[in-house]
C-alpha positions in Angstrom: 157.6 73.3 131.5 159.2 74.4 128.3 159.6 71.0 126.6 160.1 70.7 122.8 157.5 67.9 122.8 154.8 70.1 124.3 151.6 69.2 122.6 149.5 72.0 124.1 148.4 74.9 122.0 150.6 77.9 122.3 149.0 80.9 124.0 147.6 83.8 121.9 149.9 86.6 121.2 148.9 89.6 123.3 148.2 93.0 121.7 151.6 94.5 122.6 154.1 96.3 120.4 157.2 94.8 121.9 158.0 91.7 123.9 160.9 90.8 126.2 162.9 87.6 125.7 161.2 86.1 128.7 157.7 86.9 127.3 158.6 85.4 123.9 160.0 82.4 125.7 156.7 81.7 127.3 154.6 82.6 124.2 156.6 80.1 122.1 157.5 77.5 124.7 161.2 77.8 124.0 163.9 78.7 126.5 165.7 82.1 126.2 169.1 80.6 125.4 167.5 78.8 122.5 166.1 82.1 121.2 169.5 83.7 121.4 171.0 80.7 119.5 168.3 80.9 116.8 169.1 84.6 116.3 172.6 83.5 115.2 171.3 80.7 112.9 168.3 82.4 111.2 169.1 85.8 109.6 165.4 86.7 109.4 165.2 86.8 113.2 166.6 90.1 114.3 165.0 91.6 117.4 165.6 95.2 118.2 168.3 95.8 120.9 168.1 98.7 123.3 170.1 99.9 126.3 172.0 97.2 128.1 171.8 95.0 124.9 168.2 94.0 125.9 166.2 92.3 123.1 162.8 93.5 122.2 160.8 91.3 119.8 157.9 92.5 117.7 154.8 90.5 116.8 156.3 89.3 113.4 159.4 88.0 115.3 157.1 86.0 117.6 155.3 84.5 114.6 158.6 83.7 112.9 159.9 82.0 116.1 156.7 79.9 116.2 157.3 78.9 112.6 160.9 77.9 113.4 159.8 76.0 116.5 157.2 74.1 114.4 159.8 73.2 111.7 162.4 72.0 114.3 160.3 70.4 117.0 157.1 69.2 115.2 158.2 68.6 111.6 161.6 67.3 112.4 163.8 69.6 110.3 167.4 70.3 111.2 168.6 73.8 111.7 170.0 74.0 108.2 166.9 72.4 106.7 164.7 74.9 108.5 166.9 77.7 107.4 166.6 76.5 103.8 162.8 76.1 104.1 162.4 79.6 105.5 164.5 81.2 102.8 162.9 79.1 100.0 159.4 80.0 101.1 159.8 83.6 101.8 157.0 84.8 99.6 154.5 82.3 100.9 155.5 82.8 104.5 155.3 86.6 104.1 151.7 86.1 103.0 151.0 83.7 105.9 152.5 86.2 108.4 150.6 89.1 106.9 147.3 87.1 107.1 148.0 86.2 110.7 148.8 89.8 111.5 145.6 91.0 109.9 143.6 88.4 111.8 145.2 89.5 115.1 144.7 93.2 114.4 141.1 92.6 113.5 140.5 90.7 116.7 142.2 93.5 118.7 140.1 96.2 116.9 136.9 94.2 117.6 137.9 94.1 121.3 138.4 97.9 121.3 135.1 98.4 119.6 133.4 96.2 122.2 135.0 98.3 125.0 133.9 101.5 123.4 130.3 100.4 123.1 130.0 99.7 126.8 
């Protein structure tokens, strides 16, 4: 089910503030142990940890994980190559992430507006 060669589109990111590791695993088509490994390899990926050492990812973390997944599984980068690519393109990626967040927020606001009109 969670194959790196999965060609299907990833599901849309729901309008939640925090996501569990299981939810992120499904949203990004990556197994939980891979997410924990990536946390060690990519310093940009730092989910909040709460009681019981549980990880809580935010929307920008999910977007970053999808970028890492794309670099590794689709574009064929190694871990070190992906790390260099992410650190070298910080400015551009921040802009891309911001644009994606703005699009997602706009979509959510339009859905709220549609609900309020009813």
